[in-house]
TORTIMAR-742895 format. One record per residue (C-alpha): residue number from 1; x, y, z. Coordinates in nm, 4 decimals. Example, Ala and Ser with C-alpha at 12.3 -4.5 7.8 and 13.67 -1.06 7.14 Angstrom:
<sites>
[1,[1.2300,-0.4500,0.7800]],
[2,[1.3670,-0.1060,0.7140]],
</sites>
This chain:
<sites>
[1,[-1.5446,0.9763,-0.7249]],
[2,[-1.6076,0.7941,-0.4093]],
[3,[-1.4594,0.4592,-0.5355]],
[4,[-1.1195,0.6430,-0.5332]],
[5,[-1.1612,0.7414,-0.1662]],
[6,[-1.2486,0.3774,-0.0833]],
[7,[-0.9340,0.2738,-0.2634]],
[8,[-0.7244,0.5216,-0.0627]],
[9,[-0.8652,0.3942,0.2635]],
[10,[-0.7824,0.0298,0.1488]],
[11,[-0.4370,0.1485,0.0614]],
[12,[-0.3952,0.2847,0.4198]],
[13,[-0.5172,-0.0509,0.5616]],
[14,[-0.2770,-0.2428,0.3415]],
[15,[0.0216,-0.0153,0.4266]],
[16,[-0.0423,-0.0872,0.7881]],
[17,[-0.0620,-0.4555,0.7022]],
[18,[0.2610,-0.4503,0.5236]],
[19,[0.4567,-0.3071,0.8130]],
[20,[0.4183,-0.6506,0.9717]],
[21,[0.4738,-0.8708,0.6697]],
[22,[0.8527,-0.9026,0.6693]],
[23,[0.8635,-1.0168,1.0187]],
[24,[0.5936,-1.2626,0.9789]],
[25,[0.7278,-1.4076,0.6676]],
[26,[1.0579,-1.4645,0.8449]],
[27,[0.8641,-1.6368,1.1303]],
[28,[0.6390,-1.8554,0.9270]],
[29,[0.7458,-1.8304,0.5645]],
[30,[0.5501,-1.6361,0.2933]],
[31,[0.2717,-1.8892,0.2071]],
[32,[0.2134,-1.9877,0.5752]],
[33,[0.1774,-1.6312,0.6671]],
[34,[-0.0819,-1.5727,0.3933]],
[35,[-0.2628,-1.8944,0.5076]],
[36,[-0.2808,-1.7840,0.8761]],
[37,[-0.3989,-1.4339,0.7787]],
[38,[-0.6846,-1.5771,0.5769]],
[39,[-0.8160,-1.7844,0.8708]],
[40,[-0.7719,-1.5057,1.1164]],
[41,[-0.9699,-1.2712,0.8795]],
[42,[-1.2568,-1.5109,0.8596]],
[43,[-1.2552,-1.5388,1.2431]],
[44,[-1.2695,-1.1568,1.2696]],
[45,[-1.5448,-1.1350,1.0134]],
[46,[-1.7750,-1.4185,1.1457]],
[47,[-1.9597,-1.1967,1.4038]],
[48,[-2.0427,-0.9322,1.1437]],
[49,[-2.1545,-1.1839,0.8856]],
[50,[-2.3745,-1.3704,1.1301]],
[51,[-2.5259,-1.0448,1.2629]],
[52,[-2.6157,-0.9248,0.9076]],
[53,[-2.7667,-1.2667,0.8196]],
[54,[-2.7376,-1.2138,0.4414]],
[55,[-2.5165,-1.5209,0.4112]],
[56,[-2.8146,-1.7474,0.4504]],
[57,[-2.9719,-1.6059,0.1326]],
[58,[-2.6737,-1.6171,-0.0786]],
[59,[-2.7120,-1.7239,-0.4430]],
[60,[-2.4898,-1.9579,-0.6297]],
[61,[-2.3487,-1.7028,-0.8730]],
[62,[-2.2340,-1.4749,-0.5888]],
[63,[-2.1025,-1.7559,-0.3832]],
[64,[-1.8981,-1.8791,-0.6775]],
[65,[-1.7640,-1.5255,-0.7588]],
[66,[-1.6572,-1.4860,-0.3946]],
[67,[-1.4849,-1.8321,-0.3941]],
[68,[-1.3009,-1.7230,-0.7177]],
[69,[-1.2077,-1.4054,-0.5535]],
[70,[-1.0376,-1.6050,-0.2784]],
[71,[-0.8249,-1.8118,-0.5255]],
[72,[-0.7263,-1.5085,-0.7151]],
[73,[-0.6380,-1.3178,-0.3915]],
[74,[-0.4604,-1.6084,-0.2387]],
[75,[-0.2284,-1.6596,-0.5429]],
[76,[-0.1553,-1.2848,-0.5524]],
[77,[-0.0792,-1.2610,-0.1869]],
[78,[0.1436,-1.5744,-0.1913]],
[79,[0.3249,-1.4644,-0.4914]],
[80,[0.3735,-1.1060,-0.3372]],
[81,[0.5125,-1.2547,-0.0175]],
[82,[0.7292,-1.4867,-0.2208]],
[83,[0.8699,-1.1977,-0.4187]],
[84,[0.9390,-1.0040,-0.1100]],
[85,[1.1091,-1.3186,0.0370]],
[86,[1.3417,-1.3155,-0.2703]],
[87,[1.4092,-0.9417,-0.3364]],
[88,[1.3851,-0.6022,-0.1674]],
[89,[1.1005,-0.3729,-0.2042]],
[90,[1.2953,-0.1547,-0.4513]],
[91,[1.2751,-0.4421,-0.6920]],
[92,[0.9290,-0.5932,-0.6212]],
[93,[0.7526,-0.2689,-0.5810]],
[94,[0.7920,-0.1243,-0.9338]],
[95,[0.7129,-0.4818,-1.0717]],
[96,[0.3748,-0.4876,-0.9004]],
[97,[0.2818,-0.1268,-0.8941]],
[98,[0.0963,-0.1255,-1.2255]],
[99,[-0.1724,-0.3905,-1.1436]],
[100,[-0.4531,-0.1253,-1.0734]],
[101,[-0.4144,-0.0249,-1.4487]],
[102,[-0.5243,-0.3737,-1.5435]],
[103,[-0.8504,-0.3088,-1.3625]],
[104,[-0.9104,-0.0033,-1.5557]],
[105,[-0.8305,-0.1620,-1.8790]],
[106,[-1.0713,-0.4264,-1.7948]],
[107,[-1.3356,-0.1658,-1.7101]],
[108,[-1.2633,0.0055,-2.0576]],
[109,[-1.3396,-0.3310,-2.2260]],
[110,[-1.6653,-0.3529,-2.0441]],
[111,[-1.7944,-0.0033,-2.1097]],
[112,[-1.5832,0.2345,-1.8917]],
[113,[-1.5008,0.5606,-2.0719]],
[114,[-1.2267,0.7463,-1.9137]],
[115,[-1.1653,1.1119,-2.0382]],
[116,[-0.8267,1.2125,-2.1605]],
[117,[-0.7643,1.3788,-1.8277]],
[118,[-0.8447,1.0653,-1.6420]],
[119,[-0.6203,0.8595,-1.8626]],
[120,[-0.3385,1.1021,-1.7867]],
[121,[-0.4144,1.0822,-1.4104]],
[122,[-0.3954,0.6964,-1.4374]],
[123,[-0.0713,0.7165,-1.6010]],
[124,[0.0730,0.9743,-1.3535]],
[125,[-0.0551,0.7772,-1.0537]],
[126,[0.1025,0.4463,-1.1802]],
[127,[0.4278,0.6312,-1.2571]],
[128,[0.4392,0.7698,-0.9150]],
[129,[0.3793,0.4296,-0.7529]],
[130,[0.6755,0.2935,-0.9612]],
[131,[0.9002,0.5694,-0.8443]],
[132,[0.8109,0.5201,-0.4833]],
[133,[0.8556,0.1421,-0.5079]],
[134,[1.1900,0.1696,-0.7064]],
[135,[1.3513,0.4090,-0.4472]],
[136,[1.2240,0.2077,-0.1490]],
[137,[1.4832,0.0601,0.0902]],
[138,[1.4793,-0.2135,0.3466]],
[139,[1.7633,-0.1223,0.5799]],
[140,[1.5969,-0.3166,0.8712]],
[141,[1.5234,-0.6147,0.6453]],
[142,[1.8692,-0.6855,0.4970]],
[143,[1.7022,-0.8244,0.1833]],
[144,[1.9212,-0.8613,-0.1224]],
[145,[1.8553,-0.9879,-0.4705]],
[146,[2.0516,-1.2952,-0.6152]],
[147,[2.0549,-1.1986,-0.9919]],
[148,[2.0102,-1.5780,-1.0750]],
[149,[1.6735,-1.5483,-0.9014]],
[150,[1.5519,-1.2521,-1.0934]],
[151,[1.3330,-1.4611,-1.3326]],
[152,[1.1601,-1.6157,-1.0261]],
[153,[1.1081,-1.2703,-0.8809]],
[154,[0.9666,-1.1533,-1.2031]],
[155,[0.7257,-1.4409,-1.2416]],
[156,[0.6124,-1.4042,-0.8921]],
[157,[0.5522,-1.0348,-0.9368]],
[158,[0.3487,-1.1014,-1.2533]],
[159,[0.1328,-1.3671,-1.0789]],
[160,[0.0699,-1.1272,-0.7990]],
[161,[-0.0324,-0.8560,-1.0378]],
[162,[-0.2683,-1.0571,-1.2285]],
[163,[-0.4119,-1.2209,-0.9139]],
[164,[-0.4794,-0.8973,-0.7312]],
[165,[-0.6409,-0.7370,-1.0409]],
[166,[-0.8618,-1.0359,-1.0889]],
[167,[-0.9488,-1.0218,-0.7209]],
[168,[-1.0628,-0.6512,-0.7473]],
[169,[-1.2858,-0.7456,-1.0413]],
[170,[-1.4321,-1.0565,-0.8949]],
[171,[-1.4759,-0.9048,-0.5418]],
[172,[-1.6708,-0.6088,-0.6845]],
[173,[-1.9019,-0.8390,-0.8768]],
[174,[-1.9502,-1.0691,-0.5817]],
[175,[-2.0328,-0.7681,-0.3460]],
[176,[-2.3294,-0.6836,-0.5688]],
[177,[-2.4664,-1.0385,-0.5628]],
[178,[-2.3734,-1.1387,-0.2162]],
[179,[-2.2709,-0.8310,-0.0060]],
[180,[-1.9242,-0.6893,0.0543]],
[181,[-1.8685,-0.8462,0.3985]],
[182,[-2.0052,-1.1780,0.2861]],
[183,[-1.7883,-1.1865,-0.0262]],
[184,[-1.4728,-1.1150,0.1764]],
[185,[-1.5781,-1.3765,0.4272]],
[186,[-1.6448,-1.6560,0.1856]],
[187,[-1.3189,-1.5759,-0.0046]],
[188,[-1.1200,-1.6468,0.3111]],
[189,[-1.1953,-2.0216,0.2974]],
[190,[-1.1257,-2.0754,-0.0795]],
[191,[-0.7947,-1.8685,-0.0323]],
[192,[-0.6852,-2.0814,0.2620]],
[193,[-0.7648,-2.4039,0.0743]],
[194,[-0.5795,-2.2805,-0.2290]],
[195,[-0.2705,-2.2003,-0.0131]],
[196,[-0.2902,-2.5300,0.1904]],
[197,[-0.0877,-2.7502,-0.0554]],
[198,[0.1925,-2.4814,-0.0856]],
[199,[0.2701,-2.4478,0.2728]],
[200,[0.6498,-2.4392,0.3086]],
[201,[0.6250,-2.5879,0.6757]],
[202,[0.4381,-2.8699,0.8408]],
[203,[0.1038,-2.7595,0.9892]],
[204,[0.2333,-2.8447,1.3403]],
[205,[0.5057,-2.5671,1.2977]],
[206,[0.2305,-2.3023,1.2604]],
[207,[0.2283,-2.2972,1.6405]],
[208,[0.5039,-2.0451,1.6026]],
[209,[0.2430,-1.7942,1.5209]],
[210,[0.1614,-1.7828,1.9039]],
[211,[0.4980,-1.5736,1.9370]],
[212,[0.3342,-1.2743,1.7873]],
[213,[-0.0468,-1.3409,1.7741]],
[214,[-0.1326,-0.9689,1.7892]],
[215,[0.0645,-0.9187,1.4722]],
[216,[-0.1317,-1.1802,1.2796]],
[217,[-0.4651,-1.0324,1.3977]],
[218,[-0.3549,-0.6842,1.3057]],
[219,[-0.2648,-0.8008,0.9479]],
[220,[-0.5894,-0.9936,0.9314]],
[221,[-0.7956,-0.6978,1.0482]],
[222,[-0.6278,-0.4447,0.7975]],
[223,[-0.6648,-0.7046,0.5122]],
[224,[-1.0296,-0.7821,0.5452]],
[225,[-1.1053,-0.4107,0.6056]],
[226,[-0.9247,-0.3219,0.2835]],
[227,[-1.0639,-0.5958,0.0752]],
[228,[-1.4202,-0.5134,0.2076]],
[229,[-1.3814,-0.1541,0.1036]],
[230,[-1.2703,-0.2433,-0.2322]],
[231,[-1.5531,-0.4918,-0.2771]],
[232,[-1.8014,-0.2247,-0.1703]],
[233,[-1.6978,-0.0025,-0.4498]],
[234,[-1.8792,-0.2609,-0.6723]],
[235,[-2.2083,-0.0840,-0.5959]],
[236,[-2.0781,0.2460,-0.7324]],
[237,[-2.0316,0.3944,-1.0733]],
[238,[-1.6766,0.4145,-1.1745]],
[239,[-1.5954,0.1156,-0.9463]],
[240,[-1.2664,0.0372,-1.1415]],
[241,[-1.1103,0.3673,-1.0127]],
[242,[-1.1010,0.2118,-0.6607]],
[243,[-0.7923,0.0331,-0.7899]],
[244,[-0.6210,0.3507,-0.8652]],
[245,[-0.6680,0.4579,-0.5080]],
[246,[-0.4936,0.1299,-0.4044]],
[247,[-0.1853,0.2679,-0.5976]],
[248,[-0.1176,0.4838,-0.3176]],
[249,[-0.0421,0.2157,-0.0763]],
[250,[0.3383,0.2457,-0.1372]],
[251,[0.3442,0.6055,-0.0748]],
[252,[0.1264,0.5772,0.2382]],
[253,[0.3646,0.3023,0.3766]],
[254,[0.6627,0.5324,0.3127]],
[255,[0.5027,0.8070,0.5037]],
[256,[0.3851,0.5823,0.7827]],
[257,[0.7339,0.4408,0.8170]],
[258,[0.8765,0.8099,0.8394]],
[259,[0.6240,0.9117,1.1049]],
[260,[0.6124,0.5973,1.3310]],
[261,[0.9471,0.4342,1.2444]],
[262,[1.1640,0.7363,1.1948]],
[263,[1.2801,0.6050,0.8393]],
[264,[1.4126,0.8406,0.5794]],
[265,[1.2099,0.9372,0.2724]],
[266,[1.4227,0.9871,-0.0454]],
[267,[1.3740,1.3055,-0.2325]],
[268,[1.2791,1.1143,-0.5435]],
[269,[1.0115,0.9375,-0.3408]],
[270,[0.8580,1.2678,-0.2468]],
[271,[0.8270,1.3263,-0.6280]],
[272,[0.6548,1.0049,-0.6767]],
[273,[0.4231,1.0835,-0.3685]],
[274,[0.3371,1.4144,-0.5249]],
[275,[0.2488,1.2432,-0.8648]],
[276,[0.0288,0.9907,-0.6807]],
[277,[-0.1503,1.2563,-0.4789]],
[278,[-0.2149,1.4765,-0.7969]],
[279,[-0.3210,1.1708,-1.0055]],
[280,[-0.5600,1.0428,-0.7414]],
[281,[-0.7022,1.3904,-0.6799]],
[282,[-0.7993,1.4210,-1.0487]],
[283,[-0.9609,1.0772,-1.0482]],
[284,[-1.1523,1.1638,-0.7260]],
[285,[-1.3223,1.4693,-0.8843]],
[286,[-1.6807,1.4168,-0.9861]],
</sites>
């Protein structure tokens, strides 16, 4: 199915995005990083939105869905950054890997009818994502987990999972009513507004982003591209399976780190990658 391919493309974008996340969160803090990425994404989308011109005919329902998308996505991103700030990927990854299954379950409640083979593929894909995340390492990050903060990490991971699942559902509905580019664009502003009260630093300190402006714009470009592709799947049958393509982002990140950063891939991770590939391949079949 084409939605799965859109999900894979989005996963690749988010994998590139995540290569810059650790450095940016150390520079600005997790919530401030998400805030700046939202505004930079709106700036990048503005020419496309103005050129298309659909935004001027936006209806109230689609606009409200796009604004709700922004709130859900902001909470998910801020919670994920917070979790990464407190714990290594090997802890946070497995806790957040299952959120695409929430989207499929939502689809089932609203009429989606996966076959037994597709259910098996969903399970294999999620299991592979958990394995890849569990065996991930952060040798260059030096992140360690204080056991006393594990409840905080778990809560942040749950909020991230629910937020991202809600963002997929809301974004796909908003894309039908408003357009995928417009839905992503409008969501940037509600997301930034939602994050504003939680900034860990004074707004004046955000000038530190000028130390690495290209990093922020790469993150923003990858983020809006990924979210727009997921939103675009809302026009297609089986749109919920786009979320399963997203499950590959951890595996793609591992491979990119191996190719471009020379990082080692554990043997267990190769098993997880193989499970993701097989599960996504089944879901991508007509």
